[in-house]
C-alpha positions in Angstrom: 176.3 101.3 170.9 172.8 103.0 171.2 169.5 101.1 170.2 169.4 103.7 167.1 173.0 102.5 165.9 172.3 99.0 166.6 168.9 98.8 164.8 170.5 100.7 161.9 173.3 98.3 161.5 170.8 95.4 161.8 168.7 96.7 159.0 171.7 97.5 156.8 173.2 94.0 157.4 170.0 92.0 156.5 167.5 92.4 153.6 164.5 92.7 155.8 161.2 93.3 154.3 159.4 94.2 157.9 161.9 95.0 160.4 160.5 95.2 163.8 162.0 97.5 166.2 161.7 96.8 170.2 163.7 97.2 173.4 163.2 99.6 176.3 159.4 100.3 175.9 159.7 103.9 177.7 163.1 104.9 179.2 161.3 107.3 181.5 159.3 104.5 183.2 161.9 101.7 183.0 162.3 101.2 186.6 164.5 98.7 188.4 164.7 95.7 188.7 164.7 95.8 184.8 162.2 93.3 183.4 163.0 91.9 179.8 160.6 89.8 178.1 161.7 87.9 175.1 159.3 86.3 172.7 159.8 84.8 169.1 158.6 86.9 166.4 155.7 89.2 165.5 152.6 88.7 163.3 153.2 91.7 161.0 154.3 92.2 157.5 155.2 95.9 157.3 158.0 97.8 159.4 156.9 98.7 163.0 158.1 100.3 166.1 156.8 97.6 168.7 157.9 100.2 171.7 155.8 103.0 170.3 152.8 101.0 170.1 153.0 99.5 173.4 153.5 102.8 175.0 150.8 104.4 173.0 147.9 101.6 172.9 149.3 98.7 174.4 149.0 97.0 171.1 147.3 93.8 170.6 145.3 92.7 173.6 146.0 89.1 174.3 149.5 88.8 174.4 150.3 92.2 176.0 147.2 92.0 178.4 149.0 88.9 179.9 152.6 90.5 179.7 151.1 93.6 181.4 149.5 91.4 184.2 152.9 89.6 184.7 154.7 92.9 184.8 152.4 94.0 187.5 153.0 90.5 189.6 156.8 90.9 189.1 157.3 94.7 190.0 154.2 95.1 192.2 153.9 91.7 193.9 150.2 92.5 193.9 148.5 89.3 195.3 145.0 90.0 193.7 145.0 88.6 190.0 143.9 91.4 187.8 141.2 89.7 185.9 140.3 92.8 183.7 143.0 95.2 182.6 142.0 98.4 180.9 143.9 99.8 177.9 145.3 102.4 180.3 146.3 99.9 182.9 147.9 97.8 180.1 149.9 100.7 178.8 151.0 101.8 182.4 152.2 98.3 183.1 154.2 98.0 179.4 156.1 101.2 179.9 158.0 99.7 182.8 159.6 96.9 180.7 161.6 95.9 178.0 160.6 93.6 175.0 162.5 91.8 172.4 161.4 89.4 169.4 164.3 87.1 168.8 163.5 87.3 165.1 163.5 90.9 164.0 161.6 90.2 160.6 158.1 90.2 160.9 156.3 86.8 160.3 152.8 85.1 160.6 150.6 84.1 163.2 152.4 80.7 163.8 156.2 80.9 164.2 158.3 78.7 161.9 160.9 76.8 164.0 163.5 76.5 161.4 163.4 80.1 160.4 163.7 81.2 164.0 166.8 79.1 164.8 168.4 80.3 161.6 167.6 84.0 162.6 169.1 83.5 166.2 172.3 81.6 164.8 173.0 84.2 162.1 172.2 87.4 164.4 173.4 86.2 167.6 175.9 89.0 168.1 173.2 91.6 167.4 170.7 89.9 169.7 173.3 89.8 172.5 174.0 93.6 172.1 170.4 94.3 172.3 170.0 92.4 175.4 172.9 94.3 176.9 171.5 97.7 176.1 168.4 96.6 177.9 170.3 95.7 181.1 168.0 93.4 182.4 167.6 92.2 185.8 165.8 89.3 185.0 165.0 87.7 181.5 161.6 85.8 181.0 161.7 83.7 178.0 158.1 83.6 176.5 158.0 80.2 174.6 158.7 76.7 175.6 160.1 74.1 173.5 157.3 72.1 171.4 157.3 69.8 168.3 159.2 71.7 165.7 160.2 74.7 167.7 163.0 75.3 170.1 162.2 77.3 173.2 163.5 80.8 173.6 165.7 80.2 176.7 167.3 77.2 175.1 168.1 79.3 171.8 169.6 81.9 174.2 171.7 79.4 175.9 173.0 77.4 172.9 173.5 80.2 170.6 173.6 83.9 172.2 174.7 84.0 175.7 178.3 83.6 176.1 178.4 82.7 179.7 175.7 80.6 181.5 175.3 78.0 184.3 173.8 74.7 183.8 169.9 74.4 183.8 168.3 74.4 187.2 164.6 74.1 188.2 162.1 75.4 190.7 158.6 73.9 191.3 155.6 75.6 190.3 153.4 76.8 193.0 150.1 75.7 191.3 151.1 73.2 188.3 152.3 69.8 188.4 155.5 70.9 186.8 158.9 72.7 187.2 160.1 75.8 185.5 163.7 75.6 184.3 166.1 78.6 184.5 169.8 79.3 184.2 171.9 82.2 185.2 174.0 84.3 182.7 176.4 87.4 182.9 175.1 90.5 181.6 177.0 93.8 182.1 178.9 92.1 184.6 175.9 90.9 186.9 174.4 87.5 187.3 171.1 87.4 185.8 168.2 84.6 185.9 167.0 83.6 182.5 163.5 81.8 183.2 161.9 79.6 180.7 158.2 80.3 180.7 155.2 79.7 178.4 154.0 82.1 175.7 151.4 84.8 176.9 149.1 83.3 174.2 149.3 80.0 175.7 145.7 78.4 175.2 146.0 75.1 177.3 148.4 74.0 180.2 147.4 70.9 182.2 144.0 71.0 180.7 143.5 74.6 182.0 142.2 77.4 179.7 141.3 81.0 179.8 141.4 82.8 183.3 141.5 79.3 185.0 145.0 79.1 183.3 145.8 82.9 183.2 145.6 83.3 187.1 147.7 80.1 188.1 150.4 81.8 185.6 150.0 85.3 187.5 150.7 83.1 190.9 153.7 81.8 189.5 155.0 85.1 188.4 154.7 85.9 191.8 156.5 83.1 192.9 159.3 84.2 190.3 159.2 87.6 192.0 159.7 85.9 195.5 162.7 83.9 194.2 164.6 86.1 191.9 163.8 89.7 192.6 164.2 90.4 196.1 167.6 91.6 195.8 167.2 92.8 192.3 167.4 96.4 192.7 170.7 96.3 194.5 172.0 93.7 191.8 172.7 91.1 194.6 171.1 88.1 193.1 172.9 84.9 193.8 172.5 81.3 192.8 171.9 80.4 196.2 168.7 82.4 196.4 166.6 79.1 195.1 
């Protein structure tokens, strides 16, 4: 099934007032290893093609500025944190990835946890089909569990992904915490699913602004080292950790 066919089926099945199309931002620049970022929903009340927005102007600055930086860490391994990222550089980075919102209907600035879970439970087959079309080498789930809302990686594990390992963890290189992950099977490949914070996170261990975003960039470099060293050959194994 193509993206066009899947989204046509999705829209025909559910009575969306504001369907948000996403997926591979720009197939021409979708290089291996394939990075798929999964977010919750979008603050938007009209139908929208997120991929077109990202490929043309990089969309909103805060979420996508950080996703652009994380992409640079994962794909380039650039040790220097890009404190400033121009619109042109952001667009360049975002064209290299795939992005998905679990909830395809536009929402408001703060995600409603119950609505998100209900959407994932009801639409899990289509969510899985879209993930397979993106053919990821790694999935970065942007959104941790917090009061009233279940984390993206947990929603995928519980309701979407048919085959997955038990939870495992690795130690952050900069924070006093572990990041959790598991492996799942996508298109007959073992793919790591990383439970990570949202790119608009404002406070983690009392760090804010660039004092927070630079350490997150460092942990993305760490994720590259742990999970992506063999991704282009499809040779990821659980024992890489």
